[in-house]
C-alpha positions as CSV (number, residue, x, y, z in Angstrom):
1,X,-7.7,50.3,10.0
2,X,-11.2,48.9,9.6
3,X,-11.1,47.3,13.1
4,X,-10.4,50.7,14.7
5,X,-13.0,52.4,12.6
6,X,-15.6,49.8,13.6
7,X,-14.6,50.0,17.3
8,X,-14.8,53.7,17.5
9,X,-17.8,53.9,15.2
10,X,-19.8,51.7,17.7
11,X,-18.6,53.8,20.6
12,X,-19.6,57.0,18.8
13,X,-23.0,55.6,18.0
14,X,-23.5,54.6,21.6
15,X,-22.5,58.1,22.7
16,X,-25.0,59.7,20.2
17,X,-27.8,57.4,21.4
18,X,-26.9,58.1,25.0
19,X,-27.0,61.8,24.3
20,X,-30.4,61.5,22.6
21,X,-31.8,59.5,25.5
22,X,-30.4,62.0,28.0
23,X,-32.1,64.9,26.0
24,X,-35.3,62.8,26.0
25,X,-35.0,62.3,29.8
26,X,-34.5,66.0,30.4
27,X,-37.3,66.9,28.0
28,X,-35.2,68.8,25.4
29,X,-35.4,66.4,22.5
30,X,-37.7,68.8,20.6
31,X,-35.0,71.6,20.4
32,X,-33.5,71.0,17.0
33,X,-30.5,73.3,17.7
34,X,-29.2,71.0,20.4
35,X,-28.4,68.5,17.6
36,X,-25.2,70.6,17.1
37,X,-23.7,68.6,19.9
38,X,-24.1,65.5,17.8
39,X,-21.4,67.0,15.6
40,X,-19.2,67.5,18.7
41,X,-19.7,63.9,19.7
42,X,-18.9,62.8,16.1
43,X,-15.8,65.0,16.1
44,X,-14.6,63.4,19.4
45,X,-15.2,59.9,18.1
46,X,-13.5,60.4,14.7
47,X,-10.5,62.1,16.4
48,X,-10.1,59.3,18.9
49,X,-10.3,56.8,16.1
50,X,-7.5,58.5,14.1
51,X,-5.5,59.0,17.2
52,X,-5.9,55.3,18.1
53,X,-4.8,54.2,14.6
54,X,-1.7,56.5,14.9
55,X,-0.9,55.1,18.3
56,X,-1.3,51.5,17.1
57,X,1.1,52.1,14.2
58,X,3.6,53.9,16.4
59,X,3.0,57.3,14.7
60,X,3.3,56.1,11.1
61,X,0.0,56.4,9.3
62,X,-0.7,57.4,5.8
63,X,-2.9,60.4,5.1
64,X,-5.6,58.5,3.3
65,X,-5.4,55.6,5.8
66,X,-6.3,58.0,8.6
67,X,-8.9,59.7,6.5
68,X,-10.4,56.3,5.7
69,X,-10.5,55.4,9.4
70,X,-12.4,58.6,10.2
71,X,-14.9,58.0,7.4
72,X,-15.5,54.4,8.5
73,X,-16.0,55.6,12.1
74,X,-18.5,58.3,11.1
75,X,-20.3,56.2,8.6
76,X,-20.8,53.3,11.1
77,X,-21.8,55.6,13.9
78,X,-24.3,57.4,11.6
79,X,-25.9,54.2,10.3
80,X,-26.4,52.8,13.8
81,X,-27.7,56.1,15.2
82,X,-30.0,56.7,12.2
83,X,-31.4,53.2,12.4
84,X,-31.9,53.7,16.2
85,X,-33.8,56.9,15.6
86,X,-36.1,55.5,13.0
87,X,-36.9,52.5,15.2
88,X,-37.3,54.7,18.2
89,X,-39.7,57.2,16.5
90,X,-41.7,54.5,14.8
91,X,-42.0,52.4,17.9
92,X,-42.0,54.7,21.0
93,X,-42.4,58.3,20.1
94,X,-44.6,59.3,17.2
95,X,-44.9,62.7,18.8
96,X,-41.3,63.5,17.9
97,X,-42.1,62.8,14.3
98,X,-44.8,65.5,14.4
99,X,-42.4,67.9,16.0
100,X,-39.8,67.3,13.2
101,X,-42.4,67.6,10.5
102,X,-43.9,70.8,12.0
103,X,-40.5,72.5,11.9
104,X,-40.3,72.1,8.1
105,X,-36.6,71.1,8.4
106,X,-37.4,67.8,6.6
107,X,-39.6,69.0,3.8
108,X,-43.0,67.9,2.6
109,X,-42.0,64.3,2.0
110,X,-42.1,63.7,5.8
111,X,-45.8,62.9,5.7
112,X,-45.3,60.3,2.9
113,X,-42.2,58.4,4.0
114,X,-41.2,59.7,7.4
115,X,-38.8,56.8,8.2
116,X,-36.9,57.2,5.0
117,X,-36.6,60.9,5.3
118,X,-35.4,60.8,8.8
119,X,-32.8,58.1,8.0
120,X,-31.5,60.0,4.9
121,X,-31.3,63.3,6.7
122,X,-29.4,61.8,9.6
123,X,-27.1,59.9,7.2
124,X,-26.3,63.1,5.2
125,X,-25.7,65.1,8.3
126,X,-23.5,62.4,9.9
127,X,-21.5,61.4,6.9
128,X,-20.8,65.0,5.8
129,X,-19.8,66.1,9.3
130,X,-17.7,63.0,9.7
131,X,-15.9,63.6,6.5
132,X,-15.1,67.2,7.4
133,X,-13.9,66.2,10.8
134,X,-11.8,63.5,9.4
135,X,-10.2,65.9,6.9
136,X,-9.5,68.5,9.6
137,X,-8.2,65.9,12.1
138,X,-5.8,64.5,9.5
139,X,-4.2,67.9,9.2
140,X,-3.1,67.4,12.8
141,X,-2.4,63.7,12.7
142,X,-0.5,63.3,9.4
143,X,3.1,62.5,9.6
144,X,5.3,65.4,10.4
145,X,7.6,64.6,7.5
146,X,4.7,64.7,5.0
147,X,5.5,67.0,2.1
148,X,3.3,68.1,-0.8
149,X,4.8,66.8,-4.0
150,X,6.7,69.5,-5.8
151,X,6.9,71.8,-2.8
152,X,10.2,73.1,-1.2
């Protein structure tokens, strides 16, 4: 379970970093609304991880095992991507920091501790969306014979 979560977590992180660098190349990194596609990339990565686990186990995965794989995938992808963004902004593009602070999405603490604020916001965004996607994906991938205890 952990191995698959780590593998797909790294692939998802690379996809998120690639998407950001593509947006930077095109000149659209300042459009906050395009970050919605980060959620789509996360959903694809988590779903592929759960599917990979189910395929490896010949279709027999427990509900919480699949949920855990999705959470591991999203947590690793988010940590790697958030660390990349902090390093990138601090090292290469301080202008992006002023764009984010000017939009007031990150609050007044941006001026005091910008690296911490960016990291924490990206962590919350990624882990919450990853958990939701894992929960939704497990409704599809759970065993077909799974029954709620006490139900007919």
